TISE-337740 format. One record per residue (C-alpha): x, y, z; residue in one letter; residue number from 1. Coordinates in steps of 0.5 Angstrom, whole numbers. Each point is the difference from the previous one (the first is absolute). Layout:
# residues N
> X/Y/Z/type/seq
> X/Y/Z/A/NUM
...
# end
This chain:
# residues 746
> X/Y/Z/type/seq
> -59/26/-94/X/1
> -4/0/-7/X/2
> -7/-1/0/X/3
> -4/-5/-5/X/4
> -6/4/0/X/5
> -1/3/-7/X/6
> 3/7/-2/X/7
> -5/5/-1/X/8
> 1/7/1/X/9
> 5/1/5/X/10
> 4/5/-3/X/11
> 3/4/6/X/12
> 3/-7/3/X/13
> 5/1/-6/X/14
> 4/5/4/X/15
> -1/-4/7/X/16
> 7/0/3/X/17
> 3/6/-4/X/18
> 2/6/2/X/19
> -3/6/-3/X/20
> 4/2/-6/X/21
> 1/-8/-2/X/22
> -9/-1/1/X/23
> 0/7/-5/X/24
> 4/-3/-5/X/25
> -4/-7/0/X/26
> -6/4/0/X/27
> 2/4/-6/X/28
> 3/-7/-4/X/29
> -8/-3/2/X/30
> -2/7/-4/X/31
> 4/-1/-6/X/32
> -2/-7/-1/X/33
> -8/1/1/X/34
> 1/5/-6/X/35
> 5/-4/-4/X/36
> -4/-7/1/X/37
> -6/3/-2/X/38
> -4/-5/-4/X/39
> 4/-5/1/X/40
> -1/-8/2/X/41
> 5/-5/1/X/42
> -1/-7/-4/X/43
> -4/-3/6/X/44
> -5/6/-1/X/45
> 2/3/6/X/46
> 1/8/-1/X/47
> 8/2/0/X/48
> -2/5/6/X/49
> -3/-5/5/X/50
> 5/-5/-2/X/51
> 6/5/2/X/52
> -4/3/5/X/53
> 0/-7/4/X/54
> 8/0/-2/X/55
> 1/5/4/X/56
> -5/-2/6/X/57
> 4/-6/1/X/58
> 7/3/0/X/59
> -3/5/5/X/60
> -2/-5/4/X/61
> 7/-4/0/X/62
> 3/7/2/X/63
> 4/2/-7/X/64
> 3/6/0/X/65
> -4/6/-5/X/66
> 5/-2/-7/X/67
> -2/-7/1/X/68
> -8/2/1/X/69
> 1/6/-6/X/70
> 3/-6/-5/X/71
> -5/-5/2/X/72
> -6/5/-2/X/73
> 4/1/-6/X/74
> 2/-7/-2/X/75
> -4/-2/-6/X/76
> 0/8/-3/X/77
> 5/-1/-5/X/78
> -4/-5/-3/X/79
> -7/3/0/X/80
> 2/7/-1/X/81
> 7/0/-3/X/82
> 0/8/-1/X/83
> -2/1/8/X/84
> 6/-6/1/X/85
> 5/5/-4/X/86
> -1/5/6/X/87
> 1/-4/6/X/88
> 8/2/1/X/89
> -2/7/-1/X/90
> -6/0/5/X/91
> 2/-5/5/X/92
> 8/-1/0/X/93
> 5/-4/-3/X/94
> -2/-6/6/X/95
> -7/0/-2/X/96
> 2/-1/-7/X/97
> 4/-6/1/X/98
> -5/-3/5/X/99
> -4/1/-6/X/100
> 4/-3/-5/X/101
> 2/-6/4/X/102
> -7/-2/2/X/103
> -2/0/-7/X/104
> 6/-5/-2/X/105
> -3/-5/6/X/106
> -7/1/-3/X/107
> 3/-4/-6/X/108
> 0/-6/5/X/109
> -8/0/-1/X/110
> 2/-2/-7/X/111
> 6/-4/0/X/112
> -3/-5/5/X/113
> -5/-2/-5/X/114
> 6/-5/-2/X/115
> -1/-4/7/X/116
> -6/-3/-4/X/117
> 4/-3/-6/X/118
> 4/-4/5/X/119
> -6/-6/-1/X/120
> -1/-6/4/X/121
> 6/-4/-1/X/122
> 4/-5/4/X/123
> 4/6/3/X/124
> -5/6/-1/X/125
> -2/1/7/X/126
> 8/0/2/X/127
> 2/6/-6/X/128
> -7/3/1/X/129
> 3/1/8/X/130
> 7/2/-3/X/131
> -2/5/-5/X/132
> -5/3/6/X/133
> 5/1/4/X/134
> 5/3/-5/X/135
> -6/5/-1/X/136
> 1/2/6/X/137
> 7/1/1/X/138
> -1/4/-7/X/139
> -5/4/3/X/140
> 5/2/6/X/141
> 6/1/-5/X/142
> -3/5/-5/X/143
> -2/5/6/X/144
> 6/4/0/X/145
> -4/4/6/X/146
> -3/-6/5/X/147
> -7/5/1/X/148
> -2/-1/-8/X/149
> -2/-8/3/X/150
> -4/3/6/X/151
> -4/4/-7/X/152
> -1/-7/-3/X/153
> -3/-3/6/X/154
> -4/5/1/X/155
> -3/0/-7/X/156
> 0/-7/0/X/157
> -5/0/7/X/158
> -4/6/-3/X/159
> -2/-4/-6/X/160
> -1/-6/4/X/161
> -5/4/4/X/162
> -4/3/-6/X/163
> 0/-7/-3/X/164
> -3/-3/7/X/165
> -5/6/1/X/166
> -2/-1/-8/X/167
> -1/-8/2/X/168
> 2/-2/-7/X/169
> 1/-8/0/X/170
> 4/-1/-7/X/171
> 6/-2/-3/X/172
> 4/5/0/X/173
> -1/2/7/X/174
> 2/-6/2/X/175
> 6/0/-4/X/176
> 1/7/4/X/177
> -1/-3/6/X/178
> 5/-6/-1/X/179
> 5/4/-2/X/180
> -1/4/7/X/181
> 1/-6/3/X/182
> 7/-2/-4/X/183
> 3/7/0/X/184
> -2/5/4/X/185
> -3/-2/6/X/186
> 6/-4/2/X/187
> 5/6/-2/X/188
> -4/4/6/X/189
> 1/-6/4/X/190
> 7/1/-1/X/191
> 1/8/0/X/192
> -4/-1/7/X/193
> -6/4/-3/X/194
> -5/-6/4/X/195
> -6/4/0/X/196
> 1/0/-8/X/197
> 2/-7/0/X/198
> -7/-1/4/X/199
> -5/4/-4/X/200
> 3/-3/-7/X/201
> -1/-7/2/X/202
> -7/1/3/X/203
> -2/4/-6/X/204
> 4/-5/-5/X/205
> -3/-6/3/X/206
> -7/2/0/X/207
> 0/0/-8/X/208
> 5/-6/-1/X/209
> -5/-5/5/X/210
> -6/4/2/X/211
> -3/-6/3/X/212
> 5/-1/6/X/213
> 0/8/0/X/214
> -7/0/2/X/215
> 0/-6/4/X/216
> 5/2/5/X/217
> -2/8/0/X/218
> -7/-3/2/X/219
> 3/-5/5/X/220
> 4/7/3/X/221
> -7/4/0/X/222
> -4/-5/3/X/223
> 4/0/6/X/224
> 3/7/0/X/225
> -4/3/5/X/226
> 1/-5/4/X/227
> 8/0/-2/X/228
> 0/8/1/X/229
> -3/-1/7/X/230
> 4/-5/3/X/231
> 6/4/-3/X/232
> -2/6/3/X/233
> 0/-4/7/X/234
> 6/-4/0/X/235
> 4/7/-2/X/236
> -4/4/6/X/237
> 3/-5/4/X/238
> 7/-1/-3/X/239
> 1/8/1/X/240
> -4/0/7/X/241
> 5/-6/2/X/242
> 7/4/-3/X/243
> -3/6/4/X/244
> 0/-3/7/X/245
> 6/-3/-1/X/246
> 4/7/-3/X/247
> 2/-3/-7/X/248
> -1/5/-5/X/249
> -2/-3/-6/X/250
> -4/1/-7/X/251
> -6/-5/-1/X/252
> -3/-1/-7/X/253
> -4/-5/-3/X/254
> 4/-4/-6/X/255
> -4/0/-6/X/256
> -1/-6/-4/X/257
> -1/0/-7/X/258
> -4/-4/-5/X/259
> 5/-2/-5/X/260
> 4/-2/7/X/261
> -5/-4/2/X/262
> -1/-4/-6/X/263
> 7/-1/-1/X/264
> 1/-3/7/X/265
> -6/-4/0/X/266
> 2/-3/-7/X/267
> 8/-1/3/X/268
> -2/-3/6/X/269
> -7/-4/-2/X/270
> -3/4/6/X/271
> -8/2/0/X/272
> -2/7/2/X/273
> -2/-2/7/X/274
> 7/-2/1/X/275
> 4/6/-2/X/276
> 2/3/7/X/277
> 3/7/-2/X/278
> -7/2/-3/X/279
> 0/3/7/X/280
> 7/3/1/X/281
> 3/5/3/X/282
> 7/4/0/X/283
> 4/2/7/X/284
> 6/5/-1/X/285
> 4/2/6/X/286
> 6/3/1/X/287
> 6/-5/2/X/288
> 0/-8/0/X/289
> 0/-1/7/X/290
> -7/3/-1/X/291
> -2/-4/-5/X/292
> 1/-7/4/X/293
> -4/3/6/X/294
> -6/2/-5/X/295
> 1/-7/-2/X/296
> 0/-3/7/X/297
> -6/5/1/X/298
> -4/-2/-5/X/299
> 1/-8/1/X/300
> -2/2/7/X/301
> -7/3/-2/X/302
> -1/-5/-6/X/303
> 2/-7/-1/X/304
> 5/-1/-5/X/305
> 1/-5/-6/X/306
> 6/-3/2/X/307
> 1/-2/-8/X/308
> -2/6/-2/X/309
> 6/4/3/X/310
> 6/3/-4/X/311
> 6/4/4/X/312
> 3/4/-7/X/313
> 3/5/5/X/314
> 5/-6/3/X/315
> 0/-4/-7/X/316
> -1/6/-5/X/317
> -2/-3/-7/X/318
> 5/0/-5/X/319
> -1/6/-3/X/320
> 1/3/7/X/321
> -8/2/1/X/322
> -1/0/8/X/323
> -7/-1/4/X/324
> -3/-4/5/X/325
> -7/-4/-3/X/326
> -5/-4/5/X/327
> -7/-2/-1/X/328
> -4/0/6/X/329
> -7/-2/2/X/330
> -5/5/3/X/331
> -5/-2/5/X/332
> -5/-1/-5/X/333
> 4/-6/-3/X/334
> 2/5/-7/X/335
> 8/0/-2/X/336
> 3/6/-1/X/337
> 7/2/-2/X/338
> 5/5/3/X/339
> 6/3/-3/X/340
> 5/4/5/X/341
> 6/3/-2/X/342
> 4/7/1/X/343
> 0/6/-3/X/344
> 7/-1/-4/X/345
> -3/-7/-2/X/346
> -6/2/-3/X/347
> 3/6/-4/X/348
> 5/-6/-2/X/349
> -6/-4/-3/X/350
> -4/5/-3/X/351
> 7/3/-4/X/352
> 0/-8/-3/X/353
> 6/-2/5/X/354
> -5/-6/1/X/355
> 0/-2/-7/X/356
> -7/-4/0/X/357
> 0/-1/-9/X/358
> 5/-5/1/X/359
> -5/-5/5/X/360
> -6/2/-4/X/361
> 2/1/-7/X/362
> 5/-5/-1/X/363
> -2/-6/5/X/364
> 7/2/4/X/365
> 5/-1/-6/X/366
> 5/6/-1/X/367
> -2/2/-7/X/368
> 4/6/0/X/369
> 8/1/2/X/370
> 1/3/7/X/371
> 3/6/-3/X/372
> -6/2/-4/X/373
> -4/-1/7/X/374
> 5/5/3/X/375
> -2/5/-4/X/376
> -7/-1/0/X/377
> 0/1/8/X/378
> 2/8/-1/X/379
> -5/1/-6/X/380
> -5/-2/5/X/381
> 1/5/5/X/382
> -1/6/-6/X/383
> -7/-1/2/X/384
> 0/1/6/X/385
> 3/8/0/X/386
> -5/6/1/X/387
> 1/7/-2/X/388
> -1/3/6/X/389
> 5/7/-2/X/390
> -1/5/5/X/391
> 4/7/0/X/392
> 6/-4/4/X/393
> 6/1/-5/X/394
> 3/-6/3/X/395
> -6/-5/-2/X/396
> -1/3/-6/X/397
> 8/-2/-2/X/398
> -2/-7/3/X/399
> -6/-1/-4/X/400
> 4/2/-7/X/401
> 5/-4/2/X/402
> -5/-6/1/X/403
> -3/1/-6/X/404
> 6/0/-5/X/405
> 2/-7/4/X/406
> -6/-2/-2/X/407
> 0/2/-8/X/408
> 7/-3/0/X/409
> -3/-7/2/X/410
> 0/-4/-6/X/411
> 1/-8/-2/X/412
> 6/2/-5/X/413
> 3/-7/0/X/414
> -5/-3/-5/X/415
> -3/2/-6/X/416
> -7/-3/-3/X/417
> -1/1/-7/X/418
> -5/-3/-4/X/419
> -2/-4/-7/X/420
> -5/3/-5/X/421
> -4/-6/3/X/422
> 0/4/8/X/423
> 4/-6/3/X/424
> 5/3/5/X/425
> 7/-1/-1/X/426
> 5/1/7/X/427
> 7/2/-2/X/428
> 6/3/4/X/429
> 2/8/0/X/430
> 2/2/-7/X/431
> -2/-6/-4/X/432
> -1/0/-8/X/433
> -4/-2/-5/X/434
> 5/-6/-1/X/435
> -1/-2/8/X/436
> -8/0/-1/X/437
> 0/-4/-7/X/438
> 4/-5/4/X/439
> -5/0/6/X/440
> -5/-1/-4/X/441
> 3/-6/-4/X/442
> 6/-2/-1/X/443
> -2/-1/-8/X/444
> -2/7/0/X/445
> 6/2/3/X/446
> 4/-3/-6/X/447
> -4/2/-5/X/448
> 0/7/3/X/449
> 1/5/-6/X/450
> -3/6/3/X/451
> -5/3/5/X/452
> -5/6/0/X/453
> -1/3/7/X/454
> -7/3/1/X/455
> -1/0/-8/X/456
> 7/4/-2/X/457
> 6/-4/-2/X/458
> 6/0/4/X/459
> 7/-3/1/X/460
> 1/-7/2/X/461
> 4/3/6/X/462
> -5/5/3/X/463
> -1/0/8/X/464
> -8/-2/0/X/465
> -4/4/6/X/466
> -6/-3/4/X/467
> -7/0/-4/X/468
> 3/0/-7/X/469
> -3/-5/-5/X/470
> 6/-3/-4/X/471
> -2/-3/-6/X/472
> 6/-5/-3/X/473
> 1/-1/-7/X/474
> 3/-6/-2/X/475
> 3/-4/-6/X/476
> -4/-4/-5/X/477
> 1/-6/-4/X/478
> 6/-5/0/X/479
> 4/-2/6/X/480
> 6/3/-3/X/481
> -3/7/0/X/482
> -1/-1/8/X/483
> 6/1/6/X/484
> 2/5/5/X/485
> 6/5/-2/X/486
> 6/-1/4/X/487
> 0/8/1/X/488
> -6/-2/5/X/489
> 5/-2/5/X/490
> 4/6/0/X/491
> -1/6/6/X/492
> -7/4/-1/X/493
> -4/-6/-5/X/494
> -2/-4/6/X/495
> 0/1/7/X/496
> -4/-7/3/X/497
> 5/-6/1/X/498
> -5/-5/-2/X/499
> 0/4/-7/X/500
> 8/-1/-1/X/501
> -1/-7/2/X/502
> -5/-1/-5/X/503
> 4/3/-6/X/504
> 6/-4/2/X/505
> -4/-6/0/X/506
> -2/2/-7/X/507
> 7/1/-2/X/508
> 3/-7/3/X/509
> -6/-3/-3/X/510
> 2/2/-7/X/511
> 7/-2/1/X/512
> -2/-6/2/X/513
> -3/-1/-6/X/514
> 5/3/-4/X/515
> 6/-5/3/X/516
> -5/-6/-1/X/517
> -1/2/-7/X/518
> 8/0/-1/X/519
> 1/-6/4/X/520
> -6/-4/-4/X/521
> 4/2/-7/X/522
> 7/-2/2/X/523
> -2/-7/2/X/524
> -5/0/-6/X/525
> 6/1/-5/X/526
> 4/-5/4/X/527
> -5/-5/0/X/528
> 0/1/-8/X/529
> 7/0/0/X/530
> -1/-8/4/X/531
> -5/-2/-4/X/532
> -4/0/6/X/533
> -6/4/-2/X/534
> -5/-5/1/X/535
> 3/-1/8/X/536
> -6/1/6/X/537
> 2/7/3/X/538
> -3/-3/6/X/539
> 5/-5/1/X/540
> 6/3/-2/X/541
> -2/6/6/X/542
> -1/-6/5/X/543
> 6/-3/-2/X/544
> 4/7/2/X/545
> -4/0/6/X/546
> -5/5/-2/X/547
> -7/0/2/X/548
> -2/4/-6/X/549
> 2/1/-7/X/550
> 0/7/1/X/551
> 5/0/6/X/552
> 4/-4/-5/X/553
> -1/5/-5/X/554
> 1/6/5/X/555
> 7/-3/3/X/556
> 3/-1/-7/X/557
> -2/7/-2/X/558
> 3/3/6/X/559
> 6/-5/-2/X/560
> 0/-4/7/X/561
> -2/-5/-4/X/562
> 6/-3/-5/X/563
> -1/-3/-6/X/564
> 5/-5/0/X/565
> -5/-2/6/X/566
> -6/-1/-4/X/567
> 4/-3/-6/X/568
> 3/-6/5/X/569
> -7/-1/2/X/570
> -2/-1/-7/X/571
> 4/-6/-1/X/572
> -2/-3/7/X/573
> 7/3/3/X/574
> -1/2/7/X/575
> -1/7/1/X/576
> 4/5/5/X/577
> -4/7/1/X/578
> 5/6/-1/X/579
> -2/5/5/X/580
> 3/5/-4/X/581
> 1/7/3/X/582
> -6/5/1/X/583
> 4/6/2/X/584
> 5/-2/5/X/585
> -7/-2/4/X/586
> 1/-8/-2/X/587
> 7/-2/1/X/588
> 4/-6/-2/X/589
> 2/-4/6/X/590
> 7/-2/1/X/591
> -1/-5/5/X/592
> -3/-7/-1/X/593
> -8/-1/1/X/594
> -3/-6/1/X/595
> -5/2/-7/X/596
> 6/-1/-3/X/597
> 3/-7/2/X/598
> 4/2/6/X/599
> -1/-4/6/X/600
> -6/2/4/X/601
> 4/-3/7/X/602
> -7/-4/2/X/603
> 1/-7/3/X/604
> -5/-5/-1/X/605
> -1/-4/7/X/606
> 1/-7/-1/X/607
> 1/0/-8/X/608
> 7/2/-3/X/609
> 1/3/-8/X/610
> -7/1/0/X/611
> -2/6/-5/X/612
> -3/6/3/X/613
> -3/6/-3/X/614
> -2/6/3/X/615
> -7/2/-1/X/616
> -2/6/-3/X/617
> -7/1/4/X/618
> 4/2/6/X/619
> 6/1/-1/X/620
> 4/-3/6/X/621
> 7/3/2/X/622
> 4/-2/6/X/623
> -1/1/6/X/624
> -8/-2/-1/X/625
> -3/-6/2/X/626
> 0/-4/-6/X/627
> -3/-8/-2/X/628
> 0/-4/-6/X/629
> -5/-3/-4/X/630
> 1/-5/-5/X/631
> -3/1/-7/X/632
> 0/-4/-6/X/633
> 6/-1/-4/X/634
> 3/7/2/X/635
> 3/-2/8/X/636
> -2/4/6/X/637
> -3/7/0/X/638
> 2/4/5/X/639
> -5/4/4/X/640
> -1/4/6/X/641
> -4/-3/5/X/642
> -5/6/0/X/643
> -1/-1/-8/X/644
> -7/-1/-2/X/645
> 1/-3/-5/X/646
> 4/-5/4/X/647
> -5/0/5/X/648
> -5/-2/-6/X/649
> 4/-6/-2/X/650
> 1/-3/6/X/651
> -7/-1/2/X/652
> -1/-3/-6/X/653
> 7/-5/0/X/654
> 3/0/7/X/655
> 4/-5/-2/X/656
> 4/3/-5/X/657
> 3/6/5/X/658
> 7/-1/2/X/659
> 4/3/5/X/660
> 6/5/-2/X/661
> 4/5/3/X/662
> 5/5/-2/X/663
> 7/-3/0/X/664
> 7/5/-3/X/665
> -1/3/-7/X/666
> 5/1/-5/X/667
> 4/6/1/X/668
> -4/6/-3/X/669
> -7/-3/0/X/670
> -5/5/0/X/671
> -8/-2/-1/X/672
> -6/4/-3/X/673
> -6/2/3/X/674
> -5/4/-2/X/675
> -2/7/4/X/676
> -7/4/-1/X/677
> 0/7/1/X/678
> -7/5/0/X/679
> 2/7/0/X/680
> -3/7/-3/X/681
> 2/1/-6/X/682
> 5/5/-2/X/683
> 7/2/-4/X/684
> 5/-3/2/X/685
> -3/-5/4/X/686
> 3/-7/-3/X/687
> 7/4/0/X/688
> 0/2/8/X/689
> -2/-8/1/X/690
> 5/-2/-5/X/691
> 5/4/4/X/692
> -1/-4/7/X/693
> 2/-7/-4/X/694
> 6/4/-3/X/695
> 2/3/7/X/696
> -1/-8/4/X/697
> 3/-3/-6/X/698
> -6/-4/-2/X/699
> 0/-2/-7/X/700
> -7/1/-4/X/701
> -1/-5/-5/X/702
> -7/2/-2/X/703
> -6/5/1/X/704
> -7/1/-2/X/705
> -4/6/1/X/706
> -7/3/0/X/707
> -3/6/1/X/708
> -8/1/1/X/709
> -4/6/3/X/710
> 7/3/3/X/711
> 3/-6/3/X/712
> 6/-4/-2/X/713
> 0/-8/1/X/714
> 7/-2/-1/X/715
> 3/-7/0/X/716
> 8/-1/1/X/717
> 3/-6/-1/X/718
> 6/0/4/X/719
> 7/-4/2/X/720
> 1/-1/7/X/721
> 6/-5/4/X/722
> -5/0/5/X/723
> -7/4/3/X/724
> 4/4/5/X/725
> 3/4/-5/X/726
> -7/1/-3/X/727
> -4/2/6/X/728
> 5/7/1/X/729
> -1/1/-7/X/730
> -8/-1/0/X/731
> 0/5/6/X/732
> 4/5/-4/X/733
> -5/0/-5/X/734
> -6/1/5/X/735
> 4/6/1/X/736
> -1/2/-7/X/737
> -5/6/-1/X/738
> -6/-2/-3/X/739
> 1/-8/2/X/740
> -6/-3/4/X/741
> 2/-7/0/X/742
> 6/-4/-1/X/743
> -1/-7/1/X/744
> 3/-7/-2/X/745
> -4/-4/-5/X/746
# end
């Protein structure tokens, strides 16, 4: 377990747990460091040698291998003595040199995280900051080709905090350093299963962030320390005696409670210090599950249990797989204490991180990262438990080498984390290019992108990015006409993120729409000039032609879906009939008689003959939908579906105008227009595939409207059907088209 006592001079501990040969290598590295670091100091004022020795000793207590300890001793050497740093590969080998180089990259995060302070205190500042700190943790992992580098980084952070605690400096710099540790490094240690490091990082940081609360809890603990230690000693002695008498082999230990953990529990559950049951806590580790329940029964017979504090995580494991029995009992003197009972295997899995406490303590129960990412982390936690007890046995040596190689190959390589010049972290898929980066920052930055610098060097826009690189996007300035993406960016190799492709396509769709509107405007204005109607109100003209907006009328004219003859008829007060035109064979003219074109609808109005009827556009009924009529002013009876929201509102206001209607026998080949809504993931060929379904089912499409936004396509189709039975099959087939998420009738 990592000691919280400040390190002084225990150099011999650097080799603890190593073979003689490995221990000699570590001591050679220390001798080299002592000479190379001469008279050099860290930014905090601590000598570089003492800082590096602190890293090495922490890594030794974590049972790391010789190469990791050597790299920890030499991690900051290139910054302080570049000449000595250049000798690392020659003196200590490629592996150590690579570890030191990777550690230097991670040390850059100390500068990069300064960007968190620039987020501010706006409405969404807390949410943005939380997302950024989470991304920084992932970035730290992703940048480490060898996961042992993360151990070095965490050990360095602990060594620095120990020094600051020893100096007892209370200033803005130390508070920022502590806050950064709580937000990034302590949760990272928790995720990797380095519990001792996590706890010490939290306690050391907490004393800077809220010194008053820290002192208050520490004082409360100290006041009762002697009494608590005596209580724990007696309980442990009795437990061991009872277990021995029962013939049960078990490890009984006191479970430490840390100041920051106490503070969090008191704050989260609104508890007083005296209500903290687990200040006096024990852990009993046995061989099998049956023995767990035997020990539980024994404890409940020895002391009075508090039933509401009992949790059986063996029969009902936590969602993350954690298993253990938790119980709180009351001793003879009235003091409560907690006991955790588990098997060796359960304890091993918990220590390796299968019991992922960070899900509960850091995010309040929410699943912040994907399950796939969590599964990768579960193995990474295990790397902290391997030891380097390599003896002369060849088999054990080969096994150790295989394990080391497995660890070195373990990375989180499905995402990369690049930075803006302002130190904002951008999360991207593997293989992402500066174009993906630009659009991830902001769509406008992507549209204006004209070039990119990566770590200060100009690169082609199709250059794959790597984690840790700083990317500066060069954007176009000036008139709107000078901006916009290139169609080449949709070609393979320029962008890999589907969101980037969707934003580029959306740009060109918008440009095409504007061009079509401009073309339609020009055509209609020329017609108005020719007809001498330049003073006509365009909004009224659009309403006459059944368009909700003027631009929709211009767009239809530009697409040649609106015939100029139709506009002429409307200008002269004659009935205007919309010409659906032809849209690449997707919208087809119907050979059947549609009720919208004057065909008999086959509707019988009960008790009335010869009454004019019209199909309501809001719900578009079709046989055999249950229907009802509503008598309008001057337009006869409007036919609605019985569940139509508009009809239900009108019925409330004027129930006397509701009239019973039924479907009669329509004229041959009569068809009814209905509207279908489709929600799907946007992709090439989607409209074609859906249209093929209508064609195969011999359903005529008379109108299509599509809109793409954020990678989703929203599509409305107006089709002509003889009855809803034929429509049901078509909707089922459309739901099976690739990418379609929802199909419903409007």
